[in-house]
N, C-alpha and C positions, 0 to 999 in steps of 0.2 A: 325855429330860430335860424338865422343865417350866420354865415361866417365870412362876410365880405372882406373884412380887414384882418383876417387871421392867417397864420402860417405855422407850420411845425418847425421847431429848431431842435437839432440834436448835436450835442457837443461831445466829440470823441477825444478822450485823453489816454495817457499811457496806463492809468490805473482804473478809470471809470468812464462810463458812457451815460450821459444824462440828457433829458429832453423834456419838452412840453409844447403845448400849443400856446401861441402868443398873439395878443392883439398888437399888431405892428404899428398902430397909431399911438399907443400909450406905453408899450413895453411890458404890460401886465400879463401874467399867466392867465389863461382861460381853461387850463386843465391842471391836474396835479403834476408835480415834478416827478418824472420817472427816472430811475437810476439802476444800472446794473454794472457789475465788474467788467472791465475790458478782458476779453478772452486771453488766456496765457499765450504769450508770444506775439499777439497782436497781428496775426496774419490777415490779409485782405478778405478772404472768404469768411473767416470767423467773425470779423468785425461787421462785415456787410450783413451777415445773418442776424446779429444782435440789433443793428440799426433797423433792419426790416421789421423785426419783431416789435421793437419799441414804437415805430411809426404806426404799426397796426394797432397796438394797445392804446395809443393816444387817440386814434380815430374811433376806436370802439368806445372809449370813455366818453368822447364827445357825442357820439350817436346815442348812447344810453341815456343822456340827459336832454335829448331833444334837438341837438344841433343837426341840421340837415347839411348835405354837401360835404361832410367831413372827409369823404374819400377823395375829394378834389382839391384838398388843401395843398398849397405849395410846400415843399420840404427843403430845408437847408441843413447841411451837415458840415461841421468843422472837422478838420484833420490837423494833426500836429506836424506840419511840413509845408513847404512851398507848393502851391497849386497853380499851374499855368494851363489855361484852356482845358480845365477839368482833369489834367494829368498830374499826378504827384511827381515832383522833381527832387524832393528830399523827404526824409522821414525821421522823426525824433520820438523815441520811446515807444515806437511800434515797429513791426517787422520791416526789415530793409527791402523786402520784396514789394513793398508799396511803391518804391521808386520805379517810375515808368508805367505804373498801373493807371489805366483810364478810370479814375475814381468816379467821374461823372456817370459813365456807363454802368459800372459795377453797382453803385449805390442807387441809381435810378431804377435798375432792375430789382434791387432789394426792396425798395419802398413802393414799387409799382406806380411810379410817377416821375416826371422830370425832377431831378434833384440838383440844387445849387450846392456846389462843393467849394469851401473857402478855408483858408488858413485860420487856425483857431484864434490867434492874436488879432488878426484883421477883424474877425467877427466881434470880439470883445471891444475893440476900438470903436467900431461903428456903433455898438450899443451904448458905450459910455458917452460918446459925443451926442448921440440922439437923446438919451434919457438920463445921463448922469450929472455930476456936479458942473460940467462944462457945457451942458446943453444950451444951444442958442448963441454961444460965443463965436465971434468971427476969428479968422486967422488959422494958424497951424497948431494943431494939438498932437502931441506925441504920447501915446499910451504905452506904458511898459508894464508887463505882468511878470512878477517874480515868483517862481515856484521851483520845480526841478531844474528848469532852465530859465531863460528870459525870452518872453515874447514881446514883440513890438508892433505897433500900428501907427502909421502917419496919416492924419486926416486933415486936409486943407480945405477950409470953408465947406465942410460937409462931404468932400469928395475923398474917397479912400485911395491911397497910393499902395497897391497890394504888394505883399511879400517883402515887407521892409524888415529884413532879418538882422536887427542890430545886436542881438545877443551873441552873434558870432564874430563881432569885430575883434581885431587884434589890438590889444592895448596893454601897456606896461609889461610886455614880455609874455603875455598870455595869448595863445593863438586863437582862443575862443573865450572872450571875457566872461561869459556866463559861468564858466568853471570856477571863477573867482568871486562872482558877485550874485549868483542866483541865491534865492532864499534857502535852498537845500544845503548850502555850505555851512550854515549855522550849525546844523546837526552833524554834517559830515566831518567838519574840522573842529567842532567844539568851540567855536568862537562866540563872543557875546553879541547881543543885538547892536550895541554901540560900535563894535569892531566891524560888523557887517555894514552898518550905516555909513561908516567912514569909507568903505570900499565903494558903496553905491554913490556916495557924494562925488567921488572922483570920476566915476563912470558917467553920471548924469551931467556933471560939469563939462566933461569932454563932449558929450552929445550936444549940449547947449552951444559950445564953441563952434562946432562944425556944421550944425543944422539950424541954429537960431530959431527954435520954435517959440510960439507965444506962451506955451504952458506945457507942463507934463502932468499926466494922470498916472498914478502908481497903483497897480492892481496886484492880484494874487492874495492869498489868505493873509500874508504878512501885512497887508494894508490895514488890517484891523488894529494893528499896534502903532499906527502912524503917529499918534500923539507922542510916542516915546522917541521918535527920531526925526520928525519934521520940525522946522525946515532944514534943508541940507546946506551946510556951510559952502559958500562959494558959488551957489546957484542963484542967479539973479531973477529968473522968471518964476512964476508960481508953480508949486508942485502940490497937487491935491490928491487925496486918496480916492480910489474908485468907489463908486456907490453900489454898483450892481454885483461886484465880486463874482461868486461862482455861478451866477446866472447870466453873466454878460455874454458868454459864448452862445448860449441857447437863444437869447434875445437877438443878438446880432445875426446869427444864422437865419432865423425866421424872417427878420427884416430884409436881409439881402435876397432871400428866396422870393418873398413877395414882390420886391422891386424888380426881380428878373422877369416876372410874369407881367407886372404892371408898374412902371416906374413911378406912377403917382399914388400907388396904393397906400404907402406909409404916410403920405401927406394929407390924405382925405379925412374928413370928419366922419366919425362912426355914424 
């Protein structure tokens, strides 16, 4: 069996690393979902070792069930920080020694193949626009992921605007608004879901005012409770919960890796 429209996506977070082989035309997994803990400290060499091991395990799984050419699959890896020309410019919830690291070179060596490295929120945004609730809709979509921090991705008519770091905006006296509105503050400050939603309503209303997107997609594990807090007061454009949730980074990384090799790969019929 062939893997013409497949790629491996690996999503690196501050606490876990997860990955799978993905059919980039459908967004469906064609391997099991692999997951390991992020090495303590999150140093580049330690994360690269785990990423390399995971890519090898996914390839071995595919080969064992009869998929040929699994060794040649494109690999995409997300990292929690700004990535420019393959080099990390910021780092969140991983070791600060990532800043200035050539992540493309490091991870390509680890997976023994050219590796596409992308900001984690950007990968999630691409996946949601391609396969989520807003798939096929024209215009500007702003995807926001709420967790330990806030990730953001802006996609205009299917084209990603990379490294759109809106969680670090200064607003209402907060030098980084994610310290006030990330989902983690519910636990950290002991506030209610309604209190959190009021903060997020203010934040998203501000983003609507300055960016005028056609819609927002709200991701992160808290999106599972969206029936309890949507719609947001004062926000006039649609706000919809993410569909892909914790798989979005994997799917988006795989899709971007495939497109880096062949821009038409994700649009081709299987």
